[in-house]
KEPAZA-125518 format. One record per residue (C-alpha): residue number from 1; residue in three letters; chain; x, y, z. Coordinates in steps of 0.02 Angstrom, whole numbers, plus 50000, padded with zeros to 5 digits. Layout:
@nr NUM	rest ALA	kette A	east X	north Y	up Z
...
% end
This chain:
@nr 1	rest MET	kette A	east 54872	north 54106	up 56492
@nr 2	rest SER	kette A	east 54918	north 54286	up 56511
@nr 3	rest GLU	kette A	east 54807	north 54426	up 56460
@nr 4	rest PRO	kette A	east 54824	north 54481	up 56275
@nr 5	rest ILE	kette A	east 54912	north 54645	up 56249
@nr 6	rest LEU	kette A	east 54779	north 54700	up 56127
@nr 7	rest GLU	kette A	east 54600	north 54642	up 56106
@nr 8	rest PHE	kette A	east 54467	north 54691	up 55973
@nr 9	rest ASP	kette A	east 54293	north 54646	up 56038
@nr 10	rest ASP	kette A	east 54150	north 54654	up 55916
@nr 11	rest VAL	kette A	east 54210	north 54825	up 55860
@nr 12	rest ASP	kette A	east 54106	north 54931	up 55736
@nr 13	rest ILE	kette A	east 54188	north 55086	up 55656
@nr 14	rest GLU	kette A	east 54093	north 55209	up 55550
@nr 15	rest TYR	kette A	east 54138	north 55363	up 55445
@nr 16	rest SER	kette A	east 53997	north 55494	up 55432
@nr 17	rest THR	kette A	east 53967	north 55567	up 55260
@nr 18	rest ARG	kette A	east 53856	north 55699	up 55197
@nr 19	rest GLY	kette A	east 53673	north 55645	up 55198
@nr 20	rest ASP	kette A	east 53608	north 55514	up 55316
@nr 21	rest ASN	kette A	east 53712	north 55369	up 55273
@nr 22	rest ALA	kette A	east 53876	north 55324	up 55348
@nr 23	rest VAL	kette A	east 54017	north 55207	up 55282
@nr 24	rest HIS	kette A	east 54022	north 55051	up 55398
@nr 25	rest ALA	kette A	east 54206	north 55022	up 55375
@nr 26	rest VAL	kette A	east 54226	north 54886	up 55509
@nr 27	rest ASN	kette A	east 54093	north 54776	up 55579
@nr 28	rest ASP	kette A	east 54090	north 54656	up 55727
@nr 29	rest ALA	kette A	east 54276	north 54634	up 55715
@nr 30	rest SER	kette A	east 54358	north 54526	up 55846
@nr 31	rest PHE	kette A	east 54537	north 54467	up 55867
@nr 32	rest ALA	kette A	east 54671	north 54466	up 55994
@nr 33	rest ILE	kette A	east 54860	north 54486	up 55997
@nr 34	rest GLU	kette A	east 54960	north 54398	up 56138
@nr 35	rest GLU	kette A	east 55120	north 54467	up 56214
@nr 36	rest HIS	kette A	east 55274	north 54439	up 56113
@nr 37	rest ASP	kette A	east 55164	north 54387	up 55961
@nr 38	rest TYR	kette A	east 55187	north 54448	up 55782
@nr 39	rest PHE	kette A	east 55004	north 54463	up 55720
@nr 40	rest GLY	kette A	east 54961	north 54486	up 55539
@nr 41	rest LEU	kette A	east 54813	north 54566	up 55468
@nr 42	rest VAL	kette A	east 54772	north 54526	up 55284
@nr 43	rest GLY	kette A	east 54640	north 54579	up 55156
@nr 44	rest GLU	kette A	east 54612	north 54678	up 54998
@nr 45	rest SER	kette A	east 54632	north 54866	up 54993
@nr 46	rest GLY	kette A	east 54476	north 54947	up 55073
@nr 47	rest CYS	kette A	east 54433	north 54799	up 55182
@nr 48	rest GLY	kette A	east 54466	north 54898	up 55344
@nr 49	rest LYS	kette A	east 54641	north 54856	up 55397
@nr 50	rest SER	kette A	east 54713	north 55025	up 55408
@nr 51	rest THR	kette A	east 54552	north 55090	up 55485
@nr 52	rest ILE	kette A	east 54583	north 54969	up 55635
@nr 53	rest ALA	kette A	east 54763	north 55029	up 55643
@nr 54	rest ASP	kette A	east 54702	north 55208	up 55657
@nr 55	rest ALA	kette A	east 54575	north 55163	up 55789
@nr 56	rest ILE	kette A	east 54704	north 55080	up 55898
@nr 57	rest VAL	kette A	east 54807	north 55234	up 55912
@nr 58	rest GLY	kette A	east 54661	north 55365	up 55908
@nr 59	rest GLY	kette A	east 54707	north 55416	up 55732
@nr 60	rest LEU	kette A	east 54540	north 55410	up 55642
@nr 61	rest ASP	kette A	east 54486	north 55555	up 55532
@nr 62	rest GLU	kette A	east 54368	north 55677	up 55614
@nr 63	rest ASN	kette A	east 54218	north 55592	up 55534
@nr 64	rest GLY	kette A	east 54270	north 55423	up 55599
@nr 65	rest GLU	kette A	east 54212	north 55343	up 55758
@nr 66	rest VAL	kette A	east 54210	north 55184	up 55857
@nr 67	rest THR	kette A	east 54021	north 55155	up 55873
@nr 68	rest SER	kette A	east 54021	north 54994	up 55971
@nr 69	rest GLY	kette A	east 54127	north 54861	up 56046
@nr 70	rest ALA	kette A	east 54289	north 54877	up 56142
@nr 71	rest ILE	kette A	east 54468	north 54902	up 56109
@nr 72	rest ARG	kette A	east 54574	north 54847	up 56254
@nr 73	rest PHE	kette A	east 54757	north 54879	up 56279
@nr 74	rest LYS	kette A	east 54836	north 54781	up 56421
@nr 75	rest GLY	kette A	east 54657	north 54755	up 56487
@nr 76	rest LYS	kette A	east 54609	north 54937	up 56482
@nr 77	rest GLU	kette A	east 54476	north 55004	up 56358
@nr 78	rest ILE	kette A	east 54552	north 55143	up 56252
@nr 79	rest GLN	kette A	east 54414	north 55168	up 56117
@nr 80	rest ASP	kette A	east 54343	north 55327	up 56207
@nr 81	rest TYR	kette A	east 54507	north 55401	up 56254
@nr 82	rest SER	kette A	east 54532	north 55590	up 56216
@nr 83	rest GLU	kette A	east 54670	north 55655	up 56104
@nr 84	rest LYS	kette A	east 54757	north 55706	up 56263
@nr 85	rest GLN	kette A	east 54742	north 55533	up 56342
@nr 86	rest PHE	kette A	east 54809	north 55450	up 56186
@nr 87	rest ASN	kette A	east 54958	north 55572	up 56178
@nr 88	rest LYS	kette A	east 54994	north 55547	up 56364
@nr 89	rest GLU	kette A	east 54972	north 55360	up 56387
@nr 90	rest ILE	kette A	east 54975	north 55270	up 56212
@nr 91	rest ARG	kette A	east 55056	north 55356	up 56067
@nr 92	rest TRP	kette A	east 55244	north 55308	up 56044
@nr 93	rest LYS	kette A	east 55257	north 55270	up 56230
@nr 94	rest GLU	kette A	east 55153	north 55108	up 56222
@nr 95	rest ILE	kette A	east 55108	north 55090	up 56041
@nr 96	rest SER	kette A	east 55211	north 55151	up 55890
@nr 97	rest VAL	kette A	east 55185	north 55156	up 55706
@nr 98	rest ILE	kette A	east 55286	north 55108	up 55563
@nr 99	rest PRO	kette A	east 55186	north 55194	up 55418
@nr 100	rest GLN	kette A	east 55169	north 55151	up 55237
@nr 101	rest SER	kette A	east 55266	north 55301	up 55179
@nr 102	rest SER	kette A	east 55424	north 55345	up 55277
@nr 103	rest MET	kette A	east 55449	north 55500	up 55163
@nr 104	rest ASN	kette A	east 55292	north 55582	up 55239
@nr 105	rest SER	kette A	east 55333	north 55531	up 55411
@nr 106	rest LEU	kette A	east 55501	north 55619	up 55440
@nr 107	rest ASP	kette A	east 55520	north 55807	up 55448
@nr 108	rest PRO	kette A	east 55611	north 55854	up 55288
@nr 109	rest VAL	kette A	east 55686	north 56013	up 55366
@nr 110	rest MET	kette A	east 55759	north 55936	up 55525
@nr 111	rest LYS	kette A	east 55904	north 55823	up 55550
@nr 112	rest LEU	kette A	east 55858	north 55655	up 55615
@nr 113	rest SER	kette A	east 55956	north 55686	up 55780
@nr 114	rest GLN	kette A	east 55851	north 55848	up 55803
@nr 115	rest GLN	kette A	east 55690	north 55749	up 55781
@nr 116	rest ALA	kette A	east 55744	north 55623	up 55907
@nr 117	rest VAL	kette A	east 55779	north 55773	up 56024
@nr 118	rest GLU	kette A	east 55606	north 55835	up 55998
@nr 119	rest MET	kette A	east 55526	north 55670	up 56029
@nr 120	rest ALA	kette A	east 55620	north 55653	up 56193
@nr 121	rest LYS	kette A	east 55577	north 55827	up 56244
@nr 122	rest TYR	kette A	east 55397	north 55796	up 56238
@nr 123	rest HIS	kette A	east 55388	north 55609	up 56302
@nr 124	rest THR	kette A	east 55538	north 55583	up 56408
@nr 125	rest ASP	kette A	east 55657	north 55651	up 56541
@nr 126	rest LEU	kette A	east 55801	north 55620	up 56426
@nr 127	rest SER	kette A	east 55927	north 55759	up 56396
@nr 128	rest LYS	kette A	east 55978	north 55806	up 56221
@nr 129	rest ALA	kette A	east 56139	north 55708	up 56230
@nr 130	rest GLU	kette A	east 56049	north 55550	up 56300
@nr 131	rest ALA	kette A	east 55922	north 55569	up 56157
@nr 132	rest VAL	kette A	east 56059	north 55572	up 56022
@nr 133	rest ASP	kette A	east 56143	north 55426	up 56107
@nr 134	rest ARG	kette A	east 55981	north 55325	up 56103
@nr 135	rest LEU	kette A	east 55952	north 55357	up 55921
@nr 136	rest ARG	kette A	east 56134	north 55314	up 55882
@nr 137	rest ASP	kette A	east 56106	north 55146	up 55964
@nr 138	rest LEU	kette A	east 55950	north 55117	up 55872
@nr 139	rest PHE	kette A	east 56028	north 55151	up 55708
@nr 140	rest ASP	kette A	east 56147	north 55011	up 55747
@nr 141	rest VAL	kette A	east 56002	north 54901	up 55782
@nr 142	rest VAL	kette A	east 55918	north 54933	up 55617
@nr 143	rest GLY	kette A	east 56081	north 54923	up 55518
@nr 144	rest LEU	kette A	east 56114	north 55104	up 55481
@nr 145	rest SER	kette A	east 56275	north 55186	up 55511
@nr 146	rest GLU	kette A	east 56279	north 55287	up 55670
@nr 147	rest SER	kette A	east 56371	north 55429	up 55592
@nr 148	rest ARG	kette A	east 56213	north 55465	up 55490
@nr 149	rest ILE	kette A	east 56107	north 55520	up 55634
@nr 150	rest HIS	kette A	east 56147	north 55702	up 55594
@nr 151	rest ASP	kette A	east 56088	north 55689	up 55410
@nr 152	rest TYR	kette A	east 55923	north 55756	up 55336
@nr 153	rest PRO	kette A	east 55794	north 55631	up 55271
@nr 154	rest HIS	kette A	east 55827	north 55678	up 55092
@nr 155	rest GLN	kette A	east 56006	north 55611	up 55104
@nr 156	rest PHE	kette A	east 55933	north 55441	up 55137
@nr 157	rest SER	kette A	east 55870	north 55319	up 55008
@nr 158	rest GLY	kette A	east 55693	north 55246	up 55022
@nr 159	rest GLY	kette A	east 55752	north 55090	up 55117
@nr 160	rest MET	kette A	east 55861	north 55191	up 55234
@nr 161	rest GLN	kette A	east 55716	north 55305	up 55273
@nr 162	rest GLN	kette A	east 55610	north 55151	up 55320
@nr 163	rest ARG	kette A	east 55753	north 55083	up 55427
@nr 164	rest ALA	kette A	east 55752	north 55258	up 55517
@nr 165	rest ILE	kette A	east 55565	north 55252	up 55543
@nr 166	rest ILE	kette A	east 55588	north 55088	up 55623
@nr 167	rest ALA	kette A	east 55723	north 55153	up 55731
@nr 168	rest PHE	kette A	east 55605	north 55299	up 55784
@nr 169	rest SER	kette A	east 55460	north 55174	up 55818
@nr 170	rest LEU	kette A	east 55582	north 55093	up 55949
@nr 171	rest PHE	kette A	east 55640	north 55254	up 56022
@nr 172	rest LEU	kette A	east 55516	north 55258	up 56170
@nr 173	rest ARG	kette A	east 55527	north 55074	up 56194
@nr 174	rest PRO	kette A	east 55345	north 55030	up 56161
@nr 175	rest SER	kette A	east 55257	north 54864	up 56197
@nr 176	rest LEU	kette A	east 55171	north 54861	up 56031
@nr 177	rest ILE	kette A	east 55219	north 54911	up 55858
@nr 178	rest ILE	kette A	east 55095	north 54929	up 55713
@nr 179	rest ALA	kette A	east 55174	north 54908	up 55545
@nr 180	rest ASP	kette A	east 55061	north 54963	up 55406
@nr 181	rest GLU	kette A	east 55121	north 54898	up 55240
@nr 182	rest PRO	kette A	east 55307	north 54922	up 55301
@nr 183	rest THR	kette A	east 55381	north 54863	up 55136
@nr 184	rest THR	kette A	east 55267	north 54966	up 55020
@nr 185	rest ALA	kette A	east 55365	north 55050	up 54871
@nr 186	rest LEU	kette A	east 55523	north 54951	up 54914
@nr 187	rest ASP	kette A	east 55608	north 54833	up 54789
@nr 188	rest VAL	kette A	east 55612	north 54641	up 54835
@nr 189	rest ILE	kette A	east 55789	north 54645	up 54899
@nr 190	rest MET	kette A	east 55761	north 54791	up 55015
@nr 191	rest GLN	kette A	east 55591	north 54717	up 55075
@nr 192	rest ASP	kette A	east 55680	north 54565	up 55133
@nr 193	rest GLN	kette A	east 55803	north 54665	up 55224
@nr 194	rest ILE	kette A	east 55672	north 54770	up 55311
@nr 195	rest LEU	kette A	east 55580	north 54617	up 55362
@nr 196	rest ASP	kette A	east 55741	north 54538	up 55432
@nr 197	rest HIS	kette A	east 55772	north 54686	up 55541
@nr 198	rest ILE	kette A	east 55580	north 54677	up 55600
@nr 199	rest ASN	kette A	east 55605	north 54498	up 55641
@nr 200	rest GLU	kette A	east 55768	north 54522	up 55736
@nr 201	rest LEU	kette A	east 55670	north 54647	up 55848
@nr 202	rest LYS	kette A	east 55553	north 54512	up 55919
@nr 203	rest ASP	kette A	east 55683	north 54416	up 56030
@nr 204	rest ASP	kette A	east 55797	north 54570	up 56062
@nr 205	rest TRP	kette A	east 55666	north 54692	up 56113
@nr 206	rest ASN	kette A	east 55524	north 54576	up 56180
@nr 207	rest ILE	kette A	east 55395	north 54671	up 56081
@nr 208	rest SER	kette A	east 55226	north 54624	up 56001
@nr 209	rest MET	kette A	east 55176	north 54677	up 55824
@nr 210	rest LEU	kette A	east 55027	north 54708	up 55722
@nr 211	rest MET	kette A	east 55082	north 54682	up 55532
@nr 212	rest ILE	kette A	east 54952	north 54756	up 55409
@nr 213	rest THR	kette A	east 54976	north 54702	up 55234
@nr 214	rest HIS	kette A	east 54881	north 54644	up 55073
@nr 215	rest ASP	kette A	east 55037	north 54525	up 55043
@nr 216	rest ILE	kette A	east 54983	north 54360	up 55126
@nr 217	rest SER	kette A	east 55160	north 54288	up 55099
@nr 218	rest VAL	kette A	east 55233	north 54423	up 55202
@nr 219	rest VAL	kette A	east 55121	north 54363	up 55349
@nr 220	rest PHE	kette A	east 55155	north 54175	up 55321
@nr 221	rest GLU	kette A	east 55339	north 54205	up 55330
@nr 222	rest ASN	kette A	east 55342	north 54327	up 55473
@nr 223	rest CYS	kette A	east 55199	north 54313	up 55593
@nr 224	rest ASP	kette A	east 55136	north 54192	up 55728
@nr 225	rest SER	kette A	east 54957	north 54219	up 55708
@nr 226	rest MET	kette A	east 54844	north 54311	up 55594
@nr 227	rest ALA	kette A	east 54670	north 54365	up 55541
@nr 228	rest VAL	kette A	east 54598	north 54377	up 55367
@nr 229	rest MET	kette A	east 54472	north 54522	up 55332
@nr 230	rest HIS	kette A	east 54349	north 54547	up 55192
@nr 231	rest GLY	kette A	east 54228	north 54689	up 55170
@nr 232	rest GLY	kette A	east 54247	north 54757	up 55347
@nr 233	rest GLN	kette A	east 54220	north 54587	up 55431
@nr 234	rest VAL	kette A	east 54351	north 54473	up 55507
@nr 235	rest ALA	kette A	east 54332	north 54312	up 55404
@nr 236	rest GLU	kette A	east 54453	north 54193	up 55498
@nr 237	rest ALA	kette A	east 54585	north 54208	up 55636
@nr 238	rest GLY	kette A	east 54714	north 54090	up 55715
@nr 239	rest SER	kette A	east 54887	north 54040	up 55715
@nr 240	rest THR	kette A	east 54970	north 54071	up 55543
@nr 241	rest VAL	kette A	east 55000	north 53880	up 55521
@nr 242	rest ASP	kette A	east 54824	north 53840	up 55565
@nr 243	rest VAL	kette A	east 54747	north 53972	up 55445
@nr 244	rest PHE	kette A	east 54861	north 53918	up 55307
@nr 245	rest ASP	kette A	east 54844	north 53729	up 55331
@nr 246	rest ARG	kette A	east 54661	north 53721	up 55390
@nr 247	rest PRO	kette A	east 54571	north 53872	up 55316
@nr 248	rest ARG	kette A	east 54384	north 53864	up 55346
@nr 249	rest HIS	kette A	east 54319	north 54022	up 55272
@nr 250	rest PRO	kette A	east 54297	north 54031	up 55084
@nr 251	rest TYR	kette A	east 54387	north 54191	up 55066
@nr 252	rest ALA	kette A	east 54541	north 54123	up 55164
@nr 253	rest ILE	kette A	east 54539	north 53963	up 55056
@nr 254	rest LEU	kette A	east 54530	north 54061	up 54885
@nr 255	rest LEU	kette A	east 54650	north 54183	up 54943
@nr 256	rest GLN	kette A	east 54779	north 54048	up 54976
@nr 257	rest ASN	kette A	east 54743	north 53964	up 54813
@nr 258	rest ALA	kette A	east 54774	north 54126	up 54728
@nr 259	rest PHE	kette A	east 54953	north 54131	up 54804
@nr 260	rest PRO	kette A	east 55085	north 54074	up 54678
@nr 261	rest ASP	kette A	east 55223	north 53956	up 54738
@nr 262	rest VAL	kette A	east 55384	north 53947	up 54633
@nr 263	rest ARG	kette A	east 55398	north 53762	up 54677
@nr 264	rest TYR	kette A	east 55230	north 53722	up 54596
@nr 265	rest PRO	kette A	east 55235	north 53826	up 54437
@nr 266	rest ASP	kette A	east 55095	north 53718	up 54350
@nr 267	rest ARG	kette A	east 54965	north 53735	up 54497
@nr 268	rest GLU	kette A	east 54809	north 53823	up 54442
@nr 269	rest LEU	kette A	east 54784	north 53984	up 54538
@nr 270	rest ALA	kette A	east 54607	north 54027	up 54602
@nr 271	rest VAL	kette A	east 54523	north 54186	up 54541
@nr 272	rest ILE	kette A	east 54416	north 54282	up 54663
@nr 273	rest GLU	kette A	east 54276	north 54354	up 54548
@nr 274	rest GLY	kette A	east 54171	north 54509	up 54596
@nr 275	rest HIS	kette A	east 54201	north 54653	up 54714
@nr 276	rest PRO	kette A	east 54175	north 54682	up 54896
@nr 277	rest PRO	kette A	east 54003	north 54769	up 54942
@nr 278	rest GLN	kette A	east 53984	north 54960	up 54970
@nr 279	rest LEU	kette A	east 53952	north 54970	up 55158
@nr 280	rest ARG	kette A	east 53825	north 55111	up 55161
@nr 281	rest GLU	kette A	east 53727	north 55009	up 55291
@nr 282	rest LYS	kette A	east 53793	north 54896	up 55424
@nr 283	rest PRO	kette A	east 53792	north 54722	up 55337
@nr 284	rest ASP	kette A	east 53676	north 54591	up 55415
@nr 285	rest PHE	kette A	east 53752	north 54458	up 55301
@nr 286	rest CYS	kette A	east 53921	north 54385	up 55257
@nr 287	rest THR	kette A	east 54000	north 54518	up 55151
@nr 288	rest PHE	kette A	east 54088	north 54378	up 55050
@nr 289	rest ALA	kette A	east 53925	north 54293	up 55003
@nr 290	rest ASP	kette A	east 53905	north 54373	up 54832
@nr 291	rest ARG	kette A	east 54083	north 54324	up 54787
@nr 292	rest CYS	kette A	east 54076	north 54147	up 54867
@nr 293	rest PRO	kette A	east 54056	north 53992	up 54755
@nr 294	rest TRP	kette A	east 53986	north 53902	up 54907
@nr 295	rest SER	kette A	east 53862	north 54028	up 54971
@nr 296	rest THR	kette A	east 53679	north 53980	up 55023
@nr 297	rest ASP	kette A	east 53528	north 54074	up 55078
@nr 298	rest GLU	kette A	east 53588	north 54061	up 55255
@nr 299	rest CYS	kette A	east 53737	north 54167	up 55217
@nr 300	rest TYR	kette A	east 53617	north 54319	up 55194
@nr 301	rest ASP	kette A	east 53516	north 54284	up 55347
@nr 302	rest GLY	kette A	east 53629	north 54384	up 55462
@nr 303	rest ALA	kette A	east 53809	north 54425	up 55493
@nr 304	rest PRO	kette A	east 53900	north 54260	up 55533
@nr 305	rest ASP	kette A	east 53954	north 54208	up 55704
@nr 306	rest PRO	kette A	east 54127	north 54146	up 55736
@nr 307	rest GLN	kette A	east 54140	north 53955	up 55734
@nr 308	rest PRO	kette A	east 54285	north 53871	up 55825
@nr 309	rest ILE	kette A	east 54375	north 53745	up 55708
@nr 310	rest GLU	kette A	east 54377	north 53575	up 55772
@nr 311	rest GLY	kette A	east 54341	north 53635	up 55951
@nr 312	rest ASP	kette A	east 54489	north 53747	up 55952
@nr 313	rest GLU	kette A	east 54438	north 53925	up 56005
@nr 314	rest SER	kette A	east 54605	north 53998	up 55950
@nr 315	rest HIS	kette A	east 54558	north 53958	up 55769
@nr 316	rest MET	kette A	east 54395	north 54035	up 55716
@nr 317	rest ALA	kette A	east 54303	north 54059	up 55557
@nr 318	rest TRP	kette A	east 54158	north 54181	up 55528
@nr 319	rest CYS	kette A	east 54068	north 54065	up 55408
@nr 320	rest VAL	kette A	east 53897	north 53963	up 55425
@nr 321	rest ARG	kette A	east 53978	north 53820	up 55325
@nr 322	rest ALA	kette A	east 54147	north 53827	up 55414
@nr 323	rest HIS	kette A	east 54131	north 53644	up 55463
@nr 324	rest GLU	kette A	east 54105	north 53580	up 55288
@nr 325	rest MET	kette A	east 54215	north 53697	up 55199
@nr 326	rest GLU	kette A	east 54365	north 53572	up 55191
@nr 327	rest GLU	kette A	east 54265	north 53448	up 55088
@nr 328	rest LEU	kette A	east 54178	north 53572	up 54980
@nr 329	rest ALA	kette A	east 54350	north 53654	up 54936
@nr 330	rest ALA	kette A	east 54428	north 53490	up 54905
@nr 331	rest GLU	kette A	east 54301	north 53450	up 54775
@nr 332	rest HIS	kette A	east 54344	north 53610	up 54674
@nr 333	rest LEU	kette A	east 54518	north 53668	up 54713
@nr 334	rest GLU	kette A	east 54697	north 53597	up 54716
@nr 335	rest LYS	kette A	east 54760	north 53596	up 54890
@nr 336	rest PRO	kette A	east 54910	north 53720	up 54912
@nr 337	rest PRO	kette A	east 55075	north 53656	up 54992
@nr 338	rest GLU	kette A	east 55065	north 53663	up 55177
@nr 339	rest ALA	kette A	east 55135	north 53813	up 55289
@nr 340	rest SER	kette A	east 55265	north 53697	up 55368
@nr 341	rest SER	kette A	east 55346	north 53665	up 55203
@nr 342	rest ILE	kette A	east 55338	north 53842	up 55141
@nr 343	rest LEU	kette A	east 55416	north 53908	up 55307
@nr 344	rest GLU	kette A	east 55547	north 53776	up 55297
@nr 345	rest GLY	kette A	east 55586	north 53818	up 55123
@nr 346	rest SER	kette A	east 55603	north 54009	up 55161
@nr 347	rest ARG	kette A	east 55727	north 53982	up 55295
% end
């Protein structure tokens, strides 16, 4: 098996604050993204998803720091890269970002063609004409009229701006794209169109993608593999079908059962009570324990280690009761429809 394009290996990320305490935003996080893989990262707001994205491209705020563990891109550790190294070796060239807000990512006083020329000037040997031609080709890829490359951002609708951002994310032909809530603030029709364009890139461009979202349905329909986060910890990771059909972490189970399906309108949805903990200290317990209907004293005796599900190390759950969760959940919850049926119905 080839080496993963991106690996998180027991990564801790902290934000310093006034006083002695720090915010332990991400704790012992581990997952891997294979080449040509679309990987989804799911969880509630504040669970650490965007912090992980920022760490990958060296975009943490000044008070943020990777304090332990390793982030490897193509086998090379990058967590201690300087700003200069990130700019020279990683950003845009190897890893590009589709941010949540396209409006804040495009220069409002420059035509898009001018922005492409500026990007080419600092990162490539392309001439101005070649840079404009490349942007023209990419507009065609994302479904925008090539004639619009000389327009200003304000002349585009929100959905068109998001497509333009996708075009710019491809401009330097990166190996990995991070899509951080790529359909936020778009209506459902435009969301579907944007996701269609993102999916078309997979085979045409041979890229990998980290898709960050709170919308688990987006991951189920668009990603090959995924991880579920809660309270700064990875709760479960594996193929999308495995995590959907065989969830073994209580949070992943309840999250699924909170997901409505139009084909089963009478199915009772689960409610996840409570709130994630305030991470002022590194948690030495499962951060879902206080909200978990199946927690025991053992859940507070240390941060959980990953448990391979049925001997499959590609499917891991960070739960001390992972191997009995199927039976425990079956006693209390209605089993949701399987991923294979949902994916088939969405096509």
